[in-house]
Backbone bond lengths (Angstrom), bond angles and torsions (degrees), N, CA, C in turn:
res aa  C-N    CA-C-N  psi(-1)  N-CA   C-N-CA  omega(-1)  CA-C   N-CA-C  phi
1 M - - - 1.447 - - 1.473 111.55 -
2 M 1.330 118.09 142.37 1.469 125.46 172.22 1.503 108.23 -131.08
3 L 1.342 118.38 138.34 1.426 121.82 179.63 1.541 107.54 -114.39
4 F 1.369 115.75 120.12 1.434 124.50 178.09 1.572 108.03 -104.88
5 T 1.280 113.80 128.88 1.453 117.67 -174.57 1.541 116.14 -131.64
6 D 1.284 115.72 131.39 1.479 121.01 166.37 1.531 107.10 -64.78
7 L 1.317 117.30 164.01 1.443 120.58 -177.34 1.516 112.35 -110.01
8 D 1.353 122.78 -74.65 1.397 124.65 -176.73 1.512 112.54 -61.00
9 G 1.316 118.66 122.56 1.453 123.79 -179.49 1.516 113.58 85.46
10 T 1.368 115.64 -5.34 1.541 118.48 -173.91 1.517 103.86 -126.10
11 F 1.319 119.33 -80.98 1.453 122.43 176.75 1.474 111.38 -73.16
12 I 1.338 118.77 -30.85 1.454 123.87 -175.72 1.538 107.87 -111.88
13 D 1.314 117.29 141.37 1.461 120.20 177.92 1.552 111.02 -60.83
14 F 1.322 117.78 135.94 1.455 119.11 -176.09 1.484 113.60 -65.72
15 E 1.344 121.30 -28.42 1.413 122.64 -177.59 1.510 113.86 -95.64
16 S 1.351 116.54 -43.17 1.461 119.41 -172.98 1.494 114.39 -94.26
17 Y 1.355 117.61 -12.02 1.422 125.26 -177.11 1.577 109.48 62.35
18 S 1.285 116.56 23.63 1.478 122.26 178.04 1.495 115.47 -92.75
19 A 1.342 117.17 138.03 1.469 121.95 178.37 1.545 108.96 -108.63
20 S 1.347 118.73 20.43 1.452 119.33 -170.62 1.505 110.75 -71.19
21 V 1.346 120.16 -24.87 1.465 122.70 178.47 1.531 110.32 -75.33
22 S 1.372 118.31 -45.64 1.405 121.09 -172.50 1.521 114.15 -87.83
23 A 1.298 119.36 -22.24 1.483 121.17 -173.16 1.525 112.09 -59.28
24 P 1.368 121.49 -46.31 1.487 117.35 -179.44 1.522 113.25 -58.78
25 A 1.338 118.12 -37.94 1.430 122.57 -179.78 1.556 109.32 -68.37
26 A 1.338 116.69 -33.65 1.469 117.76 178.99 1.560 107.65 -71.09
27 R 1.267 119.23 -36.60 1.468 120.26 179.63 1.530 110.45 -67.88
28 N 1.372 117.20 -31.21 1.467 119.11 176.25 1.550 110.14 -69.89
29 L 1.278 117.59 -36.39 1.473 119.82 176.17 1.520 111.11 -61.52
30 L 1.357 116.27 -44.37 1.450 120.55 -177.99 1.507 108.08 -63.06
31 A 1.322 116.77 -43.49 1.452 120.35 -178.43 1.528 111.88 -60.36
32 A 1.358 116.09 -26.67 1.479 121.74 178.51 1.499 109.20 -91.24
33 E 1.366 120.34 13.03 1.454 124.16 -179.33 1.496 113.31 59.16
34 I 1.343 115.49 38.51 1.437 120.45 169.53 1.531 107.95 -110.57
35 P 1.355 117.23 107.65 1.436 119.91 -176.76 1.523 113.84 -60.91
36 V 1.335 115.69 134.18 1.461 122.13 172.86 1.528 108.71 -105.63
37 V 1.320 112.67 116.14 1.497 117.69 -175.90 1.534 110.41 -110.61
38 F 1.302 117.16 115.07 1.463 122.98 173.13 1.472 108.30 -64.24
39 C 1.375 116.78 132.41 1.414 120.17 -175.03 1.594 107.25 -143.42
40 S 1.320 115.64 94.01 1.482 118.03 -167.70 1.505 110.81 -152.10
41 S 1.362 113.72 176.82 1.500 119.37 173.46 1.498 110.82 -77.26
42 K 1.313 118.56 -5.51 1.494 117.60 -176.66 1.536 111.49 -68.17
43 T 1.306 115.34 162.37 1.404 122.96 -174.24 1.616 107.73 -85.20
44 Y 1.315 114.44 169.77 1.457 120.15 175.66 1.542 111.57 -58.25
45 A 1.345 113.91 -45.36 1.478 118.02 179.61 1.541 111.19 -60.87
46 E 1.321 117.06 -41.99 1.509 122.16 179.90 1.524 107.95 -62.61
47 Q 1.296 119.73 -49.65 1.446 120.04 -173.59 1.531 110.36 -66.72
48 K 1.341 117.27 -41.01 1.448 116.88 178.22 1.452 115.02 -63.52
49 A 1.302 116.09 -40.60 1.521 119.99 176.40 1.537 109.51 -62.98
50 L 1.324 119.79 -42.18 1.470 120.00 178.79 1.492 112.03 -63.45
51 M 1.367 116.77 -40.52 1.418 120.47 178.39 1.509 112.28 -58.38
52 Q 1.305 113.01 -46.72 1.465 120.81 178.12 1.513 112.21 -58.44
53 E 1.302 113.62 -43.35 1.536 122.05 -176.11 1.511 109.20 -64.60
54 V 1.305 119.84 -43.61 1.504 122.79 -174.35 1.501 110.77 -97.88
55 G 1.298 123.91 -0.39 1.437 122.81 177.02 1.536 116.25 76.34
56 I 1.308 113.56 37.55 1.481 120.53 179.35 1.480 110.41 -110.36
57 Y 1.318 121.24 143.15 1.394 126.19 -176.73 1.530 106.62 -132.31
58 G 1.313 119.91 114.21 1.442 119.90 -177.84 1.511 114.30 172.90
59 P 1.352 117.22 -172.28 1.437 121.40 -176.23 1.570 112.71 -79.59
60 G 1.293 114.78 163.07 1.491 118.43 176.72 1.530 109.67 -146.28
61 I 1.302 114.67 146.82 1.439 123.12 172.75 1.536 107.02 -109.52
62 V 1.356 115.62 119.05 1.440 123.78 -169.55 1.559 112.57 -104.98
63 E 1.312 111.67 157.96 1.492 120.55 170.24 1.558 112.41 45.62
64 N 1.361 112.16 52.18 1.456 120.95 174.99 1.581 112.97 58.71
65 G 1.312 115.54 37.48 1.451 118.39 175.37 1.568 113.40 92.30
66 S 1.315 115.80 12.12 1.464 119.80 -177.72 1.532 110.73 -81.22
67 G 1.314 115.70 -10.06 1.490 119.69 178.31 1.505 111.09 -175.79
68 F 1.303 117.30 164.54 1.510 120.80 177.27 1.487 110.65 -146.52
69 F 1.275 116.57 157.69 1.446 122.68 -179.65 1.541 112.94 -134.62
70 I 1.372 113.57 151.75 1.495 117.62 174.11 1.529 104.60 -132.99
71 P 1.291 117.51 128.95 1.508 119.67 178.63 1.524 111.93 -60.05
72 H 1.305 115.84 146.09 1.454 120.36 172.02 1.592 109.31 -55.99
73 S 1.299 113.88 137.43 1.523 119.50 174.20 1.540 112.50 67.81
74 Y 1.360 116.64 18.25 1.453 120.05 176.68 1.547 106.86 -68.16
75 P 1.296 118.19 123.16 1.461 120.02 -169.33 1.503 118.07 -71.57
76 L 1.320 116.38 -18.88 1.491 121.15 -170.63 1.502 112.57 -103.51
77 L 1.342 118.26 -5.43 1.458 121.78 -175.96 1.543 110.48 -160.39
78 A 1.314 117.20 136.70 1.441 119.77 179.72 1.549 109.77 -125.90
79 P 1.338 120.74 153.81 1.419 122.06 -174.56 1.502 109.86 -77.66
80 Q 1.353 116.75 164.32 1.423 124.96 170.98 1.523 111.62 -85.11
81 D 1.318 116.80 166.47 1.439 120.15 174.06 1.559 112.00 -58.89
82 G 1.272 118.15 137.76 1.451 121.91 177.14 1.502 115.22 100.49
83 W 1.362 117.23 -12.42 1.445 118.94 178.87 1.518 111.76 -65.53
84 A 1.280 122.20 144.59 1.431 122.01 178.56 1.478 114.11 -93.86
85 A 1.371 116.21 151.16 1.418 123.94 -178.20 1.546 107.03 -87.16
86 H 1.339 115.09 131.79 1.500 117.38 177.65 1.493 109.13 -150.61
87 E 1.316 117.33 113.95 1.481 123.84 170.53 1.554 112.81 49.57
88 G 1.306 114.45 45.26 1.454 117.58 173.91 1.538 113.91 88.93
89 D 1.375 115.28 5.60 1.486 119.37 179.10 1.552 108.05 -129.15
90 W 1.366 112.64 160.89 1.428 121.19 166.95 1.538 106.36 -95.25
91 V 1.273 118.01 130.91 1.483 123.10 -173.84 1.520 111.19 -125.44
92 Q 1.329 116.95 135.02 1.466 123.39 171.73 1.475 108.12 -121.42
93 T 1.313 120.58 129.31 1.440 124.64 -179.47 1.560 108.94 -107.93
94 M 1.350 114.95 143.44 1.422 119.71 -176.32 1.576 111.90 -128.44
95 G 1.287 115.66 -19.48 1.473 119.66 -170.21 1.559 116.35 -92.17
96 A 1.363 116.50 178.75 1.426 119.29 177.93 1.512 110.85 -82.60
97 K 1.295 119.29 165.68 1.426 120.35 176.97 1.522 110.37 -71.79
98 R 1.401 111.93 146.69 1.480 116.51 -178.33 1.548 110.90 -61.73
99 S 1.292 117.05 -33.02 1.487 120.17 -179.57 1.508 111.80 -57.83
100 A 1.309 118.82 -39.33 1.506 123.74 178.17 1.526 107.68 -67.76
101 I 1.332 119.57 -40.61 1.398 121.52 -178.47 1.573 112.49 -66.44
102 V 1.325 112.81 -40.28 1.510 119.05 177.53 1.536 108.93 -62.35
103 K 1.288 118.55 -39.29 1.458 121.14 178.48 1.528 110.70 -60.44
104 A 1.340 117.54 -44.09 1.448 121.83 177.37 1.574 111.32 -62.62
105 I 1.290 114.62 -38.55 1.497 119.21 -179.80 1.529 108.25 -65.05
106 D 1.300 118.16 -41.55 1.429 122.23 178.82 1.568 111.17 -60.47
107 E 1.287 113.48 -40.82 1.493 120.80 -178.96 1.558 108.57 -67.34
108 A 1.346 117.83 -41.73 1.441 120.19 178.88 1.508 111.74 -63.50
109 Q 1.363 115.05 -44.40 1.472 117.68 179.34 1.493 114.07 -62.50
110 E 1.317 118.44 -39.38 1.426 121.24 178.36 1.504 112.62 -73.00
111 T 1.284 118.64 -41.83 1.501 123.88 177.35 1.509 113.19 -61.16
112 L 1.316 117.40 -45.33 1.461 122.11 -175.90 1.512 113.91 -98.85
113 S 1.326 117.32 -1.11 1.487 121.30 175.65 1.519 107.29 58.74
114 I 1.295 120.59 47.36 1.447 126.45 177.41 1.549 110.02 -132.49
115 Q 1.356 115.42 160.74 1.442 123.00 173.54 1.566 109.79 -106.06
116 L 1.296 116.35 124.11 1.453 119.18 -176.68 1.554 112.28 -97.15
117 G 1.382 116.50 -10.25 1.449 120.38 175.89 1.531 113.07 61.46
118 P 1.314 120.86 46.55 1.491 121.64 174.92 1.466 113.19 -60.97
119 Y 1.361 116.96 146.48 1.419 121.09 176.25 1.535 113.84 -53.30
120 T 1.280 115.55 -34.17 1.478 120.21 -177.89 1.517 111.41 -60.56
121 D 1.334 119.90 -24.36 1.454 125.02 178.53 1.496 111.50 -86.42
122 L 1.317 117.26 -9.35 1.500 118.52 -174.25 1.549 107.80 -98.94
123 T 1.306 116.96 144.65 1.489 120.37 167.13 1.509 108.49 -79.40
124 V 1.300 115.79 167.58 1.490 120.69 177.08 1.515 109.04 -57.36
125 S 1.375 115.38 -45.00 1.460 117.51 -175.67 1.514 111.27 -67.51
126 G 1.358 117.44 -30.00 1.442 124.34 179.62 1.534 108.71 -66.69
127 L 1.343 116.62 -41.25 1.441 122.67 -178.13 1.509 109.30 -70.55
128 V 1.315 117.35 -37.37 1.473 124.49 176.67 1.537 107.90 -57.88
129 A 1.348 115.26 -47.44 1.478 120.22 -174.19 1.583 107.57 -69.61
130 L 1.274 117.69 -34.07 1.480 121.61 -177.54 1.550 112.58 -75.28
131 T 1.358 115.66 -37.93 1.467 119.45 -171.90 1.534 115.48 -108.90
132 G 1.335 117.17 -19.48 1.431 118.91 -170.37 1.469 116.98 80.10
133 L 1.345 118.85 2.98 1.454 121.37 175.22 1.504 111.68 -67.97
134 S 1.311 114.49 160.91 1.433 119.19 172.74 1.552 111.66 -73.46
135 E 1.227 121.86 163.57 1.463 122.36 -178.83 1.557 110.03 -59.93
136 E 1.364 116.79 -42.30 1.464 120.26 178.80 1.568 110.96 -61.74
137 A 1.343 115.40 -42.73 1.459 118.59 -176.87 1.524 109.31 -68.67
138 A 1.355 113.44 -42.20 1.512 118.23 179.93 1.542 112.31 -61.78
139 A 1.330 117.27 -37.59 1.467 120.24 176.17 1.530 111.34 -65.00
140 R 1.400 116.03 -35.43 1.441 116.28 179.77 1.527 110.17 -74.13
141 A 1.295 116.41 -29.82 1.474 119.86 179.68 1.583 111.91 -70.33
142 K 1.323 113.69 -28.06 1.457 118.84 177.35 1.554 113.52 -83.29
143 D 1.306 115.07 -7.84 1.521 118.85 -176.43 1.489 107.61 -88.08
144 R 1.328 116.52 69.49 1.468 122.29 -176.81 1.517 107.95 -100.57
145 Q 1.354 114.15 141.84 1.464 123.07 -178.74 1.492 114.86 -107.97
146 F 1.360 116.11 -36.40 1.478 120.38 -169.98 1.522 111.13 -134.95
147 S 1.319 117.18 20.78 1.458 120.86 179.28 1.523 109.21 -157.81
148 E 1.350 114.48 173.67 1.448 120.65 169.55 1.486 109.62 -144.41
149 T 1.342 114.92 144.92 1.452 119.34 178.55 1.510 109.87 -102.09
150 L 1.338 117.76 139.79 1.408 125.28 -178.88 1.554 110.57 -111.83
151 T 1.296 119.64 132.53 1.446 121.81 -172.79 1.510 110.94 -107.49
152 A 1.351 120.06 0.73 1.475 123.98 179.49 1.514 112.40 -61.89
153 E 1.304 115.74 146.51 1.488 120.48 171.59 1.532 106.76 -108.16
154 L 1.317 114.77 107.45 1.459 121.48 -175.10 1.537 109.70 -124.14
155 S 1.322 113.80 163.68 1.491 119.55 175.23 1.506 108.54 -74.56
156 C 1.340 117.15 163.75 1.417 123.64 175.65 1.548 112.44 -56.56
157 E 1.332 113.27 -39.07 1.456 116.03 -179.04 1.556 110.31 -69.86
158 Q 1.311 117.74 -37.04 1.451 118.20 176.91 1.513 112.64 -65.26
159 W 1.366 116.56 -38.85 1.475 119.22 177.61 1.490 110.83 -65.67
160 E 1.362 118.90 -35.12 1.460 120.54 176.02 1.567 110.67 -65.14
161 S 1.347 116.60 -35.80 1.468 118.72 177.40 1.515 111.07 -66.51
162 V 1.344 113.84 -41.77 1.494 117.38 -179.10 1.525 109.33 -66.46
163 N 1.317 118.64 -40.00 1.469 119.54 179.84 1.521 113.01 -69.90
164 R 1.309 118.03 -24.28 1.507 118.52 174.68 1.522 110.36 -65.00
165 I 1.325 114.62 -38.62 1.477 118.65 177.26 1.522 109.81 -72.68
166 F 1.298 119.94 -44.15 1.432 119.14 175.66 1.500 114.26 -58.34
167 G 1.335 114.64 -37.49 1.451 119.40 -177.64 1.541 113.16 -62.41
168 Q 1.308 114.93 -29.27 1.458 119.32 176.36 1.573 112.40 -64.24
169 H 1.292 115.48 -20.07 1.448 120.51 -177.64 1.541 111.74 -109.14
170 G 1.323 116.91 2.41 1.488 122.22 -179.72 1.498 113.40 81.36
171 F 1.400 116.94 28.37 1.439 121.51 178.80 1.497 107.31 -119.97
172 N 1.360 112.44 167.09 1.511 122.69 -179.96 1.481 110.44 -150.21
173 A 1.339 117.51 139.30 1.471 120.71 175.32 1.565 107.08 -106.19
174 I 1.330 117.03 129.46 1.414 121.66 -176.67 1.545 106.76 -126.92
175 C 1.299 117.72 136.92 1.478 121.73 178.97 1.519 110.34 -75.57
176 G 1.347 114.00 131.28 1.506 119.93 179.44 1.498 113.84 -105.36
177 G 1.337 118.05 20.24 1.452 123.09 179.63 1.513 110.39 112.82
178 R 1.313 115.83 -46.66 1.472 120.38 179.28 1.498 113.41 -120.07
179 F 1.367 115.54 -49.64 1.467 121.36 -179.36 1.508 108.34 -118.48
180 Y 1.357 114.73 164.83 1.450 122.72 172.74 1.474 111.55 -93.81
181 T 1.299 117.21 142.62 1.489 122.86 175.61 1.510 110.16 -119.50
182 V 1.334 115.64 129.17 1.461 121.76 -178.75 1.552 107.65 -99.68
183 T 1.366 117.26 126.23 1.408 125.57 177.76 1.477 109.43 -137.55
184 S 1.352 114.44 169.12 1.475 119.70 170.27 1.549 112.41 -59.19
185 S 1.348 116.41 137.11 1.444 118.05 177.89 1.536 114.22 -64.90
186 A 1.361 113.55 -19.11 1.463 116.68 -179.30 1.519 113.15 -78.47
187 C 1.321 115.96 -4.83 1.494 121.21 -178.77 1.484 110.28 -119.15
188 D 1.322 114.75 146.34 1.453 119.76 169.48 1.527 107.78 -163.82
189 K 1.352 114.22 169.73 1.467 119.67 -176.49 1.537 112.29 -63.42
190 G 1.348 117.03 -31.57 1.418 120.18 -176.53 1.561 111.21 -71.24
191 K 1.321 116.93 -41.37 1.468 119.60 178.74 1.518 111.17 -63.70
192 A 1.343 116.62 -38.38 1.413 119.81 178.34 1.530 111.61 -69.12
193 L 1.311 114.92 -39.23 1.495 119.28 177.83 1.570 107.91 -57.67
194 K 1.282 116.01 -50.62 1.486 121.10 -174.55 1.523 110.21 -60.65
195 Q 1.370 119.02 -35.63 1.436 121.35 -179.04 1.550 110.26 -69.80
196 L 1.295 115.79 -45.78 1.467 118.18 -179.87 1.522 112.43 -68.75
197 A 1.332 116.85 -39.95 1.479 117.68 178.29 1.503 112.12 -66.21
198 A 1.288 117.89 -36.92 1.500 122.47 175.75 1.488 111.12 -63.93
199 L 1.399 118.03 -43.22 1.399 122.48 177.10 1.553 112.63 -61.52
200 R 1.293 114.29 -43.26 1.509 119.11 179.40 1.530 110.26 -64.58
201 A 1.365 118.41 -38.44 1.423 119.66 -179.93 1.562 111.82 -69.81
202 E 1.312 115.30 -39.83 1.435 119.10 176.66 1.509 111.86 -62.46
203 Q 1.287 116.87 -44.72 1.460 119.77 -176.70 1.534 114.47 -74.57
204 S 1.332 116.47 -31.43 1.498 118.35 178.81 1.514 110.90 -84.34
205 G 1.326 118.17 -23.55 1.450 120.51 -176.98 1.530 114.97 77.10
206 H 1.414 112.38 20.58 1.476 117.82 179.99 1.540 108.55 -133.18
207 P 1.277 119.14 151.52 1.439 121.61 172.26 1.543 109.70 -58.65
208 M 1.339 115.15 143.07 1.472 118.51 -174.67 1.537 110.23 -116.33
209 V 1.344 116.11 124.05 1.450 119.78 173.98 1.524 108.52 -91.77
210 S 1.308 117.66 121.07 1.447 123.08 177.40 1.509 109.84 -96.47
211 V 1.313 112.76 128.62 1.506 121.74 176.71 1.505 107.15 -113.18
212 A 1.338 119.38 133.75 1.392 125.35 178.96 1.525 112.21 -124.86
213 I 1.360 118.45 137.45 1.452 123.46 179.48 1.520 107.48 -127.24
214 G 1.363 118.34 124.89 1.414 123.50 177.25 1.466 112.56 -145.39
215 D 1.337 116.27 -178.70 1.460 119.33 179.41 1.552 113.35 -141.77
216 S 1.352 120.09 -6.94 1.432 120.28 -172.14 1.465 112.90 -141.95
217 A 1.393 115.68 179.65 1.432 121.27 -173.37 1.533 114.38 -62.47
218 N 1.329 116.81 -31.30 1.464 115.92 -177.28 1.525 112.74 -78.45
219 D 1.394 114.72 -1.53 1.461 118.87 173.51 1.511 111.67 -90.71
220 V 1.283 121.17 -7.20 1.457 122.87 -175.41 1.494 115.08 -52.29
221 P 1.402 116.38 -47.93 1.448 116.36 178.90 1.525 114.32 -61.27
222 M 1.349 116.58 -35.94 1.504 120.45 178.41 1.528 108.22 -68.74
223 L 1.370 118.27 -44.62 1.384 120.33 179.08 1.508 116.19 -61.36
224 R 1.325 112.89 -39.92 1.488 120.66 -178.72 1.508 110.28 -68.45
225 A 1.371 118.18 -34.94 1.439 123.56 -176.27 1.513 113.19 -76.74
226 A 1.348 117.29 -23.59 1.459 121.06 -174.64 1.538 112.20 -76.60
227 D 1.308 116.41 157.13 1.417 121.91 174.87 1.551 108.88 -73.80
228 R 1.292 117.19 -29.02 1.466 120.53 -178.34 1.562 105.67 -139.84
229 A 1.329 118.81 125.74 1.451 121.79 -174.01 1.467 110.79 -124.04
230 Y 1.359 116.52 132.49 1.481 124.06 179.85 1.498 109.26 -121.75
231 L 1.326 114.82 137.78 1.511 122.06 173.16 1.506 108.78 -118.75
232 V 1.356 114.04 116.34 1.457 121.01 174.14 1.476 112.29 -78.33
233 Q 1.332 117.26 160.96 1.380 122.40 179.64 1.571 112.60 -74.84
234 R 1.326 115.84 158.26 1.475 120.24 170.09 1.538 108.42 -78.81
235 P 1.336 116.17 171.45 1.485 117.67 -176.89 1.541 113.31 -59.35
236 D 1.335 119.30 -26.77 1.437 119.31 178.19 1.546 114.64 -84.35
237 G 1.330 118.64 6.46 1.389 122.49 175.03 1.538 115.31 88.06
238 T 1.302 116.61 3.31 1.440 123.25 173.83 1.550 112.23 -97.94
239 W 1.301 117.18 164.08 1.447 119.58 174.96 1.561 107.84 -104.68
240 N 1.287 113.08 149.37 1.485 121.58 170.40 1.557 108.67 -57.84
241 D 1.311 114.73 145.39 1.501 117.58 -175.21 1.505 108.55 -77.82
242 I 1.332 115.92 81.05 1.456 123.02 176.02 1.505 109.84 -126.58
243 E 1.337 115.38 129.93 1.450 120.92 178.95 1.523 108.78 -125.38
244 L 1.335 115.49 117.09 1.426 122.44 179.95 1.551 105.86 -136.25
245 P 1.356 116.85 145.77 1.480 118.61 178.13 1.559 110.13 -59.68
246 G 1.325 115.97 127.97 1.474 116.86 177.72 1.474 116.32 83.05
247 L 1.333 119.04 -3.89 1.493 121.58 -175.86 1.563 107.29 -64.75
248 I 1.363 113.72 130.35 1.437 119.80 -179.45 1.513 109.57 -102.19
249 K 1.314 119.72 118.72 1.476 121.31 -177.82 1.518 109.70 -92.73
250 V 1.294 112.25 115.57 1.524 118.61 -177.53 1.513 110.70 -77.28
251 P 1.370 116.79 131.34 1.450 120.60 -177.75 1.509 115.54 -79.69
252 A 1.320 118.14 44.94 1.470 121.75 179.19 1.511 105.63 -158.93
253 P 1.370 118.59 152.06 1.437 122.30 -179.08 1.492 113.03 -83.43
254 G 1.279 116.08 151.29 1.472 125.51 167.98 1.550 115.26 38.67
255 P 1.316 117.23 -126.19 1.426 123.35 -178.82 1.491 115.78 -56.49
256 Q 1.306 115.03 -33.64 1.480 118.29 179.19 1.516 110.94 -66.57
257 G 1.309 117.55 -39.20 1.466 124.05 174.29 1.557 109.24 -67.74
258 W 1.305 115.12 -37.91 1.474 118.44 -178.87 1.575 109.21 -60.17
259 V 1.279 115.84 -44.19 1.473 121.44 -178.21 1.525 109.44 -61.69
260 L 1.301 117.97 -38.30 1.494 120.60 177.56 1.483 110.26 -61.12
261 V 1.333 117.84 -45.89 1.496 120.84 178.39 1.544 111.54 -63.46
262 A 1.335 115.07 -42.47 1.497 117.01 178.39 1.484 114.19 -62.22
263 Q 1.316 116.01 -39.22 1.484 121.20 176.66 1.515 110.60 -62.48
264 E 1.347 117.43 -38.53 1.467 120.69 179.39 1.559 108.57 -68.12
265 C 1.283 119.32 -40.89 1.410 121.86 177.61 1.534 113.25 -62.31
266 L 1.396 114.45 -43.04 1.419 118.02 177.52 1.546 114.69 -62.69
267 A 1.324 113.63 -42.74 1.466 119.83 178.65 1.519 111.08 -62.59
268 E 1.324 118.92 -33.25 1.448 122.00 178.06 1.523 108.76 -73.98
269 K 1.327 119.76 -35.62 1.472 122.41 178.42 1.539 110.06 -64.41
270 I 1.329 116.95 -43.09 1.466 122.86 -177.58 1.505 107.75 -66.81
């Protein structure tokens, strides 16, 4: 079994950015040799910092599936040939360069006469004011390699117009609960999940059950790709409007719902 998890609004509390509720359950999963794989729009720097903060050691899928990493000497998963070494991890990149995405954002803003509020236009202090992150966390959030986050609040029709322009360049903007993230259309969380799950199955010599936990629209590819998919509630106790065959709606919000799924996985392992 492998557990793939979204972060903001799922593993991490939507308002406080805290993982204090879910972290102990995640450590229990790791002790039972169930890999916990972060799978989010967050950057490599953000995921590594969070892992260190909560005492988790393992793989991560970054920037909405634009790349993934496996720590050196990780006992449950090894890289394939051709992966690059980076700061104690093996890294595989799948997405487009951020510079190309920023160019498409500039085109959309000029063509549609709107401001999309990309992170690249914000200072660290500006991002702190917008999100409530610390300066260190905001700097890590801005350190994007294969995607860009947009902070504009637009209508559905406006986002459709923006995505028509992005689509001409092979990009797509997907809502992550609060902000939209632009990535290559060739990458998504689900494709990355399938690659890592297949790699684990091949190396372990056993069939692999992939479990995915998310809360919002940008988790749909991950939820669809998993063998078992869970949707936690939003802070107001409702679920995002997502309908997938076999989707299990957890009757608790964010990290509280995450713990329920983790307990179910542990019981199955035992």
